[in-house]
N, CA, C and O atoms as CSV, one atom per row, in Angstrom:
chain,resi,resn,atom,element,x,y,z
A,1,MET,N,N,-29.570,-39.199,-37.761
A,1,MET,CA,C,-30.201,-39.494,-36.491
A,1,MET,C,C,-31.700,-39.234,-36.632
A,1,MET,O,O,-32.137,-38.366,-37.388
A,2,ALA,N,N,-32.450,-40.001,-35.894
A,2,ALA,CA,C,-33.899,-39.842,-35.902
A,2,ALA,C,C,-34.420,-39.947,-34.487
A,2,ALA,O,O,-33.843,-40.639,-33.648
A,3,LYS,N,N,-35.515,-39.255,-34.228
A,3,LYS,CA,C,-36.115,-39.320,-32.905
A,3,LYS,C,C,-37.188,-40.403,-32.922
A,3,LYS,O,O,-38.076,-40.386,-33.775
A,4,LEU,N,N,-37.109,-41.338,-31.990
A,4,LEU,CA,C,-38.093,-42.393,-31.865
A,4,LEU,C,C,-38.763,-42.277,-30.512
A,4,LEU,O,O,-38.139,-41.867,-29.533
A,5,ARG,N,N,-40.031,-42.636,-30.457
A,5,ARG,CA,C,-40.759,-42.652,-29.187
A,5,ARG,C,C,-40.504,-43.997,-28.525
A,5,ARG,O,O,-40.764,-45.045,-29.115
A,6,ASP,N,N,-39.998,-43.965,-27.308
A,6,ASP,CA,C,-39.751,-45.171,-26.527
A,6,ASP,C,C,-41.093,-45.654,-25.997
A,6,ASP,O,O,-41.710,-44.986,-25.167
A,7,SER,N,N,-41.552,-46.812,-26.471
A,7,SER,CA,C,-42.884,-47.303,-26.122
A,7,SER,C,C,-42.986,-47.734,-24.668
A,7,SER,O,O,-44.094,-47.845,-24.143
A,8,ILE,N,N,-41.885,-47.974,-24.015
A,8,ILE,CA,C,-41.909,-48.422,-22.632
A,8,ILE,C,C,-41.854,-47.227,-21.674
A,8,ILE,O,O,-42.664,-47.138,-20.752
A,9,ASN,N,N,-40.922,-46.327,-21.884
A,9,ASN,CA,C,-40.732,-45.219,-20.963
A,9,ASN,C,C,-41.436,-43.941,-21.404
A,9,ASN,O,O,-41.532,-42.989,-20.629
A,10,GLY,N,N,-41.926,-43.910,-22.636
A,10,GLY,CA,C,-42.624,-42.746,-23.143
A,10,GLY,C,C,-41.719,-41.571,-23.468
A,10,GLY,O,O,-42.207,-40.476,-23.745
A,11,ALA,N,N,-40.431,-41.775,-23.439
A,11,ALA,CA,C,-39.483,-40.689,-23.696
A,11,ALA,C,C,-39.071,-40.681,-25.162
A,11,ALA,O,O,-39.051,-41.721,-25.821
A,12,ASP,N,N,-38.740,-39.490,-25.663
A,12,ASP,CA,C,-38.177,-39.395,-27.003
A,12,ASP,C,C,-36.698,-39.732,-26.909
A,12,ASP,O,O,-36.005,-39.272,-26.001
A,13,THR,N,N,-36.221,-40.530,-27.843
A,13,THR,CA,C,-34.838,-40.973,-27.837
A,13,THR,C,C,-34.248,-40.723,-29.216
A,13,THR,O,O,-34.863,-41.060,-30.228
A,14,TRP,N,N,-33.060,-40.135,-29.261
A,14,TRP,CA,C,-32.377,-39.962,-30.535
A,14,TRP,C,C,-31.513,-41.186,-30.782
A,14,TRP,O,O,-30.679,-41.543,-29.950
A,15,VAL,N,N,-31.712,-41.822,-31.916
A,15,VAL,CA,C,-30.945,-43.017,-32.246
A,15,VAL,C,C,-30.493,-42.949,-33.697
A,15,VAL,O,O,-31.121,-42.292,-34.528
A,16,ARG,N,N,-29.414,-43.625,-33.981
A,16,ARG,CA,C,-28.966,-43.788,-35.359
A,16,ARG,C,C,-29.693,-45.013,-35.894
A,16,ARG,O,O,-29.554,-46.108,-35.349
A,17,LEU,N,N,-30.462,-44.833,-36.951
A,17,LEU,CA,C,-31.237,-45.949,-37.484
A,17,LEU,C,C,-30.321,-46.961,-38.158
A,17,LEU,O,O,-29.524,-46.622,-39.034
A,18,THR,N,N,-30.451,-48.181,-37.737
A,18,THR,CA,C,-29.754,-49.294,-38.340
A,18,THR,C,C,-30.832,-50.251,-38.818
A,18,THR,O,O,-31.996,-50.064,-38.464
A,19,PRO,N,N,-30.501,-51.264,-39.603
A,19,PRO,CA,C,-31.545,-52.189,-40.047
A,19,PRO,C,C,-32.361,-52.771,-38.907
A,19,PRO,O,O,-33.543,-53.063,-39.089
A,20,SER,N,N,-31.759,-52.948,-37.731
A,20,SER,CA,C,-32.499,-53.532,-36.619
A,20,SER,C,C,-33.498,-52.557,-36.001
A,20,SER,O,O,-34.388,-52.982,-35.266
A,21,LEU,N,N,-33.371,-51.264,-36.282
A,21,LEU,CA,C,-34.296,-50.287,-35.726
A,21,LEU,C,C,-35.329,-49.810,-36.735
A,21,LEU,O,O,-36.080,-48.874,-36.461
A,22,VAL,N,N,-35.372,-50.447,-37.901
A,22,VAL,CA,C,-36.355,-50.091,-38.913
A,22,VAL,C,C,-37.448,-51.140,-38.913
A,22,VAL,O,O,-37.174,-52.334,-39.036
A,23,CYS,N,N,-38.682,-50.695,-38.776
A,23,CYS,CA,C,-39.822,-51.604,-38.726
A,23,CYS,C,C,-40.781,-51.247,-39.839
A,23,CYS,O,O,-40.971,-50.068,-40.136
A,24,LYS,N,N,-41.379,-52.225,-40.450
A,24,LYS,CA,C,-42.364,-51.946,-41.484
A,24,LYS,C,C,-43.688,-51.568,-40.859
A,24,LYS,O,O,-44.095,-52.134,-39.845
A,25,ARG,N,N,-44.354,-50.610,-41.470
A,25,ARG,CA,C,-45.698,-50.231,-41.081
A,25,ARG,C,C,-46.661,-50.882,-42.063
A,25,ARG,O,O,-46.243,-51.403,-43.097
A,26,LYS,N,N,-47.931,-50.852,-41.744
A,26,LYS,CA,C,-48.922,-51.409,-42.650
A,26,LYS,C,C,-49.007,-50.590,-43.922
A,26,LYS,O,O,-49.265,-51.140,-44.993
A,27,LYS,N,N,-48.793,-49.277,-43.827
A,27,LYS,CA,C,-48.799,-48.395,-44.982
A,27,LYS,C,C,-47.495,-47.612,-44.989
A,27,LYS,O,O,-47.040,-47.168,-43.935
A,28,PRO,N,N,-46.887,-47.436,-46.155
A,28,PRO,CA,C,-45.636,-46.677,-46.192
A,28,PRO,C,C,-45.887,-45.204,-45.884
A,28,PRO,O,O,-46.959,-44.666,-46.164
A,29,LEU,N,N,-44.881,-44.569,-45.305
A,29,LEU,CA,C,-44.926,-43.138,-45.073
A,29,LEU,C,C,-44.647,-42.427,-46.383
A,29,LEU,O,O,-44.241,-43.060,-47.358
A,30,GLU,N,N,-44.859,-41.121,-46.418
A,30,GLU,CA,C,-44.589,-40.353,-47.622
A,30,GLU,C,C,-43.143,-40.580,-48.063
A,30,GLU,O,O,-42.233,-40.553,-47.235
A,31,GLY,N,N,-42.933,-40.796,-49.324
A,31,GLY,CA,C,-41.601,-41.043,-49.842
A,31,GLY,C,C,-41.199,-42.506,-49.789
A,31,GLY,O,O,-40.058,-42.840,-50.107
A,32,GLY,N,N,-42.115,-43.390,-49.392
A,32,GLY,CA,C,-41.836,-44.815,-49.384
A,32,GLY,C,C,-41.098,-45.314,-48.156
A,32,GLY,O,O,-40.694,-46.476,-48.119
A,33,SER,N,N,-40.910,-44.468,-47.148
A,33,SER,CA,C,-40.199,-44.869,-45.938
A,33,SER,C,C,-41.087,-45.740,-45.067
A,33,SER,O,O,-42.305,-45.567,-45.040
A,34,TYR,N,N,-40.472,-46.679,-44.355
A,34,TYR,CA,C,-41.201,-47.578,-43.467
A,34,TYR,C,C,-40.711,-47.476,-42.030
A,34,TYR,O,O,-40.861,-48.427,-41.264
A,35,VAL,N,N,-40.135,-46.357,-41.653
A,35,VAL,CA,C,-39.571,-46.229,-40.315
A,35,VAL,C,C,-40.693,-46.106,-39.290
A,35,VAL,O,O,-41.604,-45.293,-39.448
A,36,SER,N,N,-40.621,-46.910,-38.250
A,36,SER,CA,C,-41.597,-46.859,-37.173
A,36,SER,C,C,-41.209,-45.781,-36.184
A,36,SER,O,O,-40.033,-45.432,-36.078
A,37,ASN,N,N,-42.185,-45.245,-35.452
A,37,ASN,CA,C,-41.881,-44.249,-34.431
A,37,ASN,C,C,-41.875,-44.859,-33.037
A,37,ASN,O,O,-41.899,-44.131,-32.045
A,38,VAL,N,N,-41.843,-46.179,-32.948
A,38,VAL,CA,C,-41.880,-46.877,-31.667
A,38,VAL,C,C,-40.707,-47.850,-31.572
A,38,VAL,O,O,-40.456,-48.622,-32.498
A,39,MET,N,N,-39.996,-47.807,-30.452
A,39,MET,CA,C,-38.950,-48.801,-30.218
A,39,MET,C,C,-39.610,-50.056,-29.667
A,39,MET,O,O,-40.430,-49.980,-28.752
A,40,THR,N,N,-39.264,-51.179,-30.208
A,40,THR,CA,C,-39.853,-52.462,-29.832
A,40,THR,C,C,-39.002,-53.160,-28.772
A,40,THR,O,O,-37.917,-52.692,-28.426
A,41,PHE,N,N,-39.503,-54.279,-28.266
A,41,PHE,CA,C,-38.733,-55.083,-27.322
A,41,PHE,C,C,-37.390,-55.484,-27.938
A,41,PHE,O,O,-36.348,-55.378,-27.290
A,42,ILE,N,N,-37.421,-55.938,-29.176
A,42,ILE,CA,C,-36.175,-56.343,-29.837
A,42,ILE,C,C,-35.242,-55.147,-29.975
A,42,ILE,O,O,-34.035,-55.283,-29.770
A,43,ASP,N,N,-35.780,-53.970,-30.319
A,43,ASP,CA,C,-34.950,-52.762,-30.391
A,43,ASP,C,C,-34.280,-52.490,-29.047
A,43,ASP,O,O,-33.088,-52.186,-28.985
A,44,HIS,N,N,-35.067,-52.603,-27.964
A,44,HIS,CA,C,-34.514,-52.368,-26.632
A,44,HIS,C,C,-33.423,-53.379,-26.299
A,44,HIS,O,O,-32.404,-53.015,-25.712
A,45,CYS,N,N,-33.622,-54.639,-26.663
A,45,CYS,CA,C,-32.591,-55.663,-26.415
A,45,CYS,C,C,-31.313,-55.336,-27.174
A,45,CYS,O,O,-30.219,-55.411,-26.616
A,46,LEU,N,N,-31.449,-54.976,-28.432
A,46,LEU,CA,C,-30.278,-54.675,-29.251
A,46,LEU,C,C,-29.545,-53.438,-28.761
A,46,LEU,O,O,-28.329,-53.328,-28.920
A,47,ALA,N,N,-30.279,-52.508,-28.166
A,47,ALA,CA,C,-29.668,-51.287,-27.646
A,47,ALA,C,C,-29.141,-51.463,-26.226
A,47,ALA,O,O,-28.537,-50.549,-25.665
A,48,GLY,N,N,-29.372,-52.649,-25.643
A,48,GLY,CA,C,-28.910,-52.905,-24.287
A,48,GLY,C,C,-29.825,-52.347,-23.211
A,48,GLY,O,O,-29.449,-52.308,-22.039
A,49,ALA,N,N,-31.021,-51.912,-23.593
A,49,ALA,CA,C,-31.960,-51.327,-22.638
A,49,ALA,C,C,-32.912,-52.360,-22.039
A,49,ALA,O,O,-33.668,-52.044,-21.121
A,50,ALA,N,N,-32.881,-53.582,-22.548
A,50,ALA,CA,C,-33.728,-54.671,-22.028
A,50,ALA,C,C,-32.959,-55.976,-22.171
A,50,ALA,O,O,-32.057,-56.102,-23.000
A,51,THR,N,N,-33.336,-56.936,-21.350
A,51,THR,CA,C,-32.743,-58.270,-21.434
A,51,THR,C,C,-33.807,-59.255,-21.890
A,51,THR,O,O,-35.002,-58.973,-21.799
A,52,LEU,N,N,-33.378,-60.396,-22.375
A,52,LEU,CA,C,-34.305,-61.392,-22.907
A,52,LEU,C,C,-35.358,-61.820,-21.891
A,52,LEU,O,O,-36.506,-62.075,-22.254
A,53,ASP,N,N,-34.976,-61.897,-20.641
A,53,ASP,CA,C,-35.921,-62.357,-19.629
A,53,ASP,C,C,-36.990,-61.321,-19.294
A,53,ASP,O,O,-37.911,-61.616,-18.532
A,54,GLU,N,N,-36.885,-60.118,-19.848
A,54,GLU,CA,C,-37.895,-59.080,-19.620
A,54,GLU,C,C,-39.076,-59.175,-20.586
A,54,GLU,O,O,-40.021,-58.394,-20.476
A,55,ILE,N,N,-39.038,-60.105,-21.519
A,55,ILE,CA,C,-40.108,-60.203,-22.514
A,55,ILE,C,C,-41.472,-60.403,-21.850
A,55,ILE,O,O,-42.475,-59.867,-22.323
A,56,ASP,N,N,-41.515,-61.165,-20.766
A,56,ASP,CA,C,-42.789,-61.388,-20.077
A,56,ASP,C,C,-43.349,-60.089,-19.503
A,56,ASP,O,O,-44.565,-59.908,-19.453
A,57,ASP,N,N,-42.472,-59.186,-19.070
A,57,ASP,CA,C,-42.919,-57.886,-18.567
A,57,ASP,C,C,-43.571,-57.069,-19.688
A,57,ASP,O,O,-44.595,-56.420,-19.473
A,58,TYR,N,N,-42.977,-57.105,-20.880
A,58,TYR,CA,C,-43.536,-56.387,-22.026
A,58,TYR,C,C,-44.912,-56.962,-22.378
A,58,TYR,O,O,-45.857,-56.214,-22.631
A,59,VAL,N,N,-45.016,-58.293,-22.391
A,59,VAL,CA,C,-46.279,-58.941,-22.716
A,59,VAL,C,C,-47.341,-58.577,-21.685
A,59,VAL,O,O,-48.475,-58.261,-22.046
A,60,GLU,N,N,-46.983,-58.618,-20.421
A,60,GLU,CA,C,-47.928,-58.292,-19.354
A,60,GLU,C,C,-48.401,-56.847,-19.459
A,60,GLU,O,O,-49.595,-56.571,-19.340
A,61,ARG,N,N,-47.470,-55.928,-19.681
A,61,ARG,CA,C,-47.832,-54.517,-19.798
A,61,ARG,C,C,-48.681,-54.261,-21.030
A,61,ARG,O,O,-49.547,-53.387,-21.005
A,62,TRP,N,N,-48.451,-55.015,-22.125
A,62,TRP,CA,C,-49.281,-54.890,-23.322
A,62,TRP,C,C,-50.709,-55.344,-23.007
A,62,TRP,O,O,-51.674,-54.685,-23.395
A,63,HIS,N,N,-50.839,-56.473,-22.304
A,63,HIS,CA,C,-52.167,-56.969,-21.922
A,63,HIS,C,C,-52.891,-55.994,-20.998
A,63,HIS,O,O,-54.112,-55.856,-21.074
A,64,GLU,N,N,-52.146,-55.320,-20.127
A,64,GLU,CA,C,-52.727,-54.332,-19.215
A,64,GLU,C,C,-53.112,-53.042,-19.942
A,64,GLU,O,O,-53.868,-52.226,-19.413
A,65,GLY,N,N,-52.585,-52.863,-21.157
A,65,GLY,CA,C,-52.881,-51.663,-21.932
A,65,GLY,C,C,-52.015,-50.468,-21.594
A,65,GLY,O,O,-52.346,-49.338,-21.952
A,66,THR,N,N,-50.895,-50.709,-20.900
A,66,THR,CA,C,-50.023,-49.594,-20.527
A,66,THR,C,C,-48.971,-49.280,-21.587
A,66,THR,O,O,-48.362,-48.211,-21.549
A,67,ILE,N,N,-48.750,-50.187,-22.522
A,67,ILE,CA,C,-47.817,-49.944,-23.630
A,67,ILE,C,C,-48.404,-50.531,-24.911
A,67,ILE,O,O,-49.278,-51.397,-24.871
A,68,GLY,N,N,-47.910,-50.048,-26.039
A,68,GLY,CA,C,-48.288,-50.608,-27.331
A,68,GLY,C,C,-49.706,-50.328,-27.767
A,68,GLY,O,O,-50.326,-51.167,-28.420
A,69,HIS,N,N,-50.238,-49.166,-27.423
A,69,HIS,CA,C,-51.612,-48.824,-27.807
A,69,HIS,C,C,-51.777,-48.903,-29.321
A,69,HIS,O,O,-51.001,-48.307,-30.068
A,70,GLY,N,N,-52.785,-49.638,-29.767
A,70,GLY,CA,C,-53.072,-49.759,-31.189
A,70,GLY,C,C,-52.145,-50.697,-31.947
A,70,GLY,O,O,-52.205,-50.776,-33.174
A,71,MET,N,N,-51.283,-51.411,-31.218
A,71,MET,CA,C,-50.339,-52.323,-31.857
A,71,MET,C,C,-50.704,-53.764,-31.529
A,71,MET,O,O,-51.236,-54.055,-30.457
A,72,GLU,N,N,-50.416,-54.646,-32.451
A,72,GLU,CA,C,-50.493,-56.069,-32.134
A,72,GLU,C,C,-49.301,-56.386,-31.235
A,72,GLU,O,O,-48.286,-55.690,-31.274
A,73,LEU,N,N,-49.426,-57.437,-30.426
A,73,LEU,CA,C,-48.331,-57.804,-29.530
A,73,LEU,C,C,-47.056,-58.067,-30.308
A,73,LEU,O,O,-45.985,-57.617,-29.901
A,74,ARG,N,N,-47.145,-58.780,-31.409
A,74,ARG,CA,C,-45.939,-59.098,-32.172
A,74,ARG,C,C,-45.262,-57.837,-32.690
A,74,ARG,O,O,-44.037,-57.803,-32.811
A,75,GLU,N,N,-46.042,-56.794,-33.000
A,75,GLU,CA,C,-45.459,-55.528,-33.444
A,75,GLU,C,C,-44.698,-54.853,-32.305
A,75,GLU,O,O,-43.595,-54.345,-32.506
A,76,LEU,N,N,-45.286,-54.847,-31.111
A,76,LEU,CA,C,-44.609,-54.270,-29.955
A,76,LEU,C,C,-43.313,-55.024,-29.659
A,76,LEU,O,O,-42.303,-54.422,-29.293
A,77,LEU,N,N,-43.353,-56.329,-29.819
A,77,LEU,CA,C,-42.151,-57.130,-29.583
A,77,LEU,C,C,-41.129,-56.948,-30.695
A,77,LEU,O,O,-39.938,-57.179,-30.484
A,78,GLY,N,N,-41.578,-56.535,-31.880
A,78,GLY,CA,C,-40.673,-56.319,-33.004
A,78,GLY,C,C,-40.462,-57.554,-33.847
A,78,GLY,O,O,-39.428,-57.689,-34.502
A,79,MET,N,N,-41.429,-58.462,-33.842
A,79,MET,CA,C,-41.309,-59.735,-34.554
A,79,MET,C,C,-42.167,-59.768,-35.809
A,79,MET,O,O,-43.240,-59.166,-35.869
A,80,SER,N,N,-41.670,-60.485,-36.809
A,80,SER,CA,C,-42.493,-60.776,-37.981
A,80,SER,C,C,-43.537,-61.812,-37.565
A,80,SER,O,O,-43.450,-62.384,-36.479
A,81,LYS,N,N,-44.511,-62.047,-38.419
A,81,LYS,CA,C,-45.531,-63.057,-38.098
A,81,LYS,C,C,-44.886,-64.426,-37.886
A,81,LYS,O,O,-45.257,-65.159,-36.969
A,82,GLN,N,N,-43.927,-64.762,-38.734
A,82,GLN,CA,C,-43.262,-66.060,-38.629
A,82,GLN,C,C,-42.443,-66.166,-37.343
A,82,GLN,O,O,-42.457,-67.206,-36.685
A,83,GLU,N,N,-41.739,-65.109,-36.985
A,83,GLU,CA,C,-40.969,-65.119,-35.738
A,83,GLU,C,C,-41.897,-65.252,-34.533
A,83,GLU,O,O,-41.597,-65.973,-33.581
A,84,TYR,N,N,-43.020,-64.551,-34.587
A,84,TYR,CA,C,-43.978,-64.593,-33.475
A,84,TYR,C,C,-44.539,-66.003,-33.296
A,84,TYR,O,O,-44.639,-66.493,-32.171
A,85,VAL,N,N,-44.903,-66.653,-34.398
A,85,VAL,CA,C,-45.417,-68.022,-34.319
A,85,VAL,C,C,-44.350,-68.938,-33.739
A,85,VAL,O,O,-44.637,-69.775,-32.883
A,86,ARG,N,N,-43.118,-68.775,-34.211
A,86,ARG,CA,C,-42.014,-69.609,-33.689
A,86,ARG,C,C,-41.832,-69.380,-32.194
A,86,ARG,O,O,-41.671,-70.340,-31.441
A,87,TRP,N,N,-41.854,-68.121,-31.750
A,87,TRP,CA,C,-41.689,-67.810,-30.340
A,87,TRP,C,C,-42.850,-68.353,-29.511
A,87,TRP,O,O,-42.636,-68.829,-28.396
A,88,MET,N,N,-44.079,-68.290,-30.036
A,88,MET,CA,C,-45.233,-68.831,-29.319
A,88,MET,C,C,-45.108,-70.343,-29.142
A,88,MET,O,O,-45.499,-70.886,-28.109
A,89,GLN,N,N,-44.565,-71.014,-30.147
A,89,GLN,CA,C,-44.390,-72.470,-30.078
A,89,GLN,C,C,-43.214,-72.853,-29.185
A,89,GLN,O,O,-43.234,-73.900,-28.538
A,90,ASP,N,N,-42.191,-72.001,-29.152
A,90,ASP,CA,C,-40.979,-72.281,-28.374
A,90,ASP,C,C,-40.423,-70.966,-27.817
A,90,ASP,O,O,-39.653,-70.291,-28.499
A,91,PRO,N,N,-40.799,-70.594,-26.592
A,91,PRO,CA,C,-40.357,-69.322,-26.028
A,91,PRO,C,C,-38.838,-69.113,-26.020
A,91,PRO,O,O,-38.375,-67.973,-26.054
A,92,SER,N,N,-38.072,-70.182,-25.976
A,92,SER,CA,C,-36.614,-70.015,-25.993
A,92,SER,C,C,-36.111,-69.546,-27.365
A,92,SER,O,O,-34.942,-69.184,-27.500
A,93,ALA,N,N,-36.976,-69.549,-28.374
A,93,ALA,CA,C,-36.591,-69.088,-29.711
A,93,ALA,C,C,-36.243,-67.605,-29.719
A,93,ALA,O,O,-35.608,-67.130,-30.661
A,94,ILE,N,N,-36.650,-66.859,-28.680
A,94,ILE,CA,C,-36.319,-65.433,-28.613
A,94,ILE,C,C,-34.804,-65.242,-28.651
A,94,ILE,O,O,-34.321,-64.250,-29.196
A,95,GLU,N,N,-34.059,-66.174,-28.083
A,95,GLU,CA,C,-32.595,-66.073,-28.115
A,95,GLU,C,C,-32.076,-66.110,-29.543
A,95,GLU,O,O,-31.194,-65.332,-29.903
A,96,GLU,N,N,-32.616,-67.008,-30.360
A,96,GLU,CA,C,-32.195,-67.116,-31.760
A,96,GLU,C,C,-32.635,-65.895,-32.567
A,96,GLU,O,O,-31.903,-65.417,-33.434
A,97,ILE,N,N,-33.823,-65.402,-32.276
A,97,ILE,CA,C,-34.337,-64.232,-32.998
A,97,ILE,C,C,-33.449,-63.021,-32.732
A,97,ILE,O,O,-33.074,-62.304,-33.660
A,98,ILE,N,N,-33.115,-62.795,-31.466
A,98,ILE,CA,C,-32.253,-61.661,-31.106
A,98,ILE,C,C,-30.853,-61.851,-31.688
A,98,ILE,O,O,-30.269,-60.903,-32.212
A,99,ALA,N,N,-30.314,-63.060,-31.600
A,99,ALA,CA,C,-28.974,-63.328,-32.152
A,99,ALA,C,C,-28.943,-63.068,-33.658
A,99,ALA,O,O,-27.974,-62.513,-34.177
A,100,ALA,N,N,-29.998,-63.467,-34.348
A,100,ALA,CA,C,-30.067,-63.237,-35.789
A,100,ALA,C,C,-30.074,-61.743,-36.092
A,100,ALA,O,O,-29.408,-61.298,-37.027
A,101,ARG,N,N,-30.809,-60.978,-35.322
A,101,ARG,CA,C,-30.861,-59.527,-35.535
A,101,ARG,C,C,-29.506,-58.886,-35.242
A,101,ARG,O,O,-29.089,-57.964,-35.943
A,102,LYS,N,N,-28.818,-59.373,-34.207
A,102,LYS,CA,C,-27.490,-58.833,-33.896
A,102,LYS,C,C,-26.533,-59.061,-35.048
A,102,LYS,O,O,-25.610,-58.275,-35.260
A,103,ASN,N,N,-26.746,-60.124,-35.785
A,103,ASN,CA,C,-25.882,-60.456,-36.917
A,103,ASN,C,C,-26.434,-59.893,-38.223
A,103,ASN,O,O,-26.083,-60.357,-39.308
A,104,ASN,N,N,-27.311,-58.879,-38.106
A,104,ASN,CA,C,-27.900,-58.184,-39.259
A,104,ASN,C,C,-28.724,-59.071,-40.158
A,104,ASN,O,O,-28.866,-58.799,-41.350
A,105,PHE,N,N,-29.273,-60.142,-39.588
A,105,PHE,CA,C,-30.195,-60.974,-40.347
A,105,PHE,C,C,-31.500,-60.231,-40.503
A,105,PHE,O,O,-32.045,-59.715,-39.527
A,106,ARG,N,N,-32.004,-60.172,-41.715
A,106,ARG,CA,C,-33.281,-59.514,-41.976
A,106,ARG,C,C,-34.408,-60.452,-41.558
A,106,ARG,O,O,-34.424,-61.615,-41.961
A,107,PRO,N,N,-35.347,-59.964,-40.759
A,107,PRO,CA,C,-36.447,-60.834,-40.332
A,107,PRO,C,C,-37.299,-61.279,-41.510
A,107,PRO,O,O,-37.375,-60.590,-42.528
A,108,ILE,N,N,-37.926,-62.410,-41.368
A,108,ILE,CA,C,-38.836,-62.892,-42.395
A,108,ILE,C,C,-39.949,-61.891,-42.528
A,108,ILE,O,O,-40.498,-61.433,-41.526
A,109,LYS,N,N,-40.295,-61.540,-43.759
A,109,LYS,CA,C,-41.339,-60.544,-43.977
A,109,LYS,C,C,-42.664,-61.049,-43.455
A,109,LYS,O,O,-43.007,-62.223,-43.595
A,110,SER,N,N,-43.403,-60.131,-42.846
A,110,SER,CA,C,-44.717,-60.501,-42.308
A,110,SER,C,C,-45.825,-60.016,-43.200
A,110,SER,O,O,-46.999,-60.238,-42.903
């Protein structure tokens, strides 16, 4: 189990890390680990704490500066660069992105 900071509610949450809850950082942590300390929109969806239609709320709050300090929007959402471009071109692609993650599909590396 690992403690992650919930980027939306600001609470510490204990979760069992699964591939869907592991995010790459720009620099590896000591020992080569890439575990992020922030739960993303996709993490919240997979955990049942958010629904797909809430993505606009996350985007709005990111623009307001209330969540995701120091993060790119795609990082807060939990998307690779390729997934983010696909979602920007077709917002309904979020359904496919989430479905792929539920089926343990590894996101395209960013």
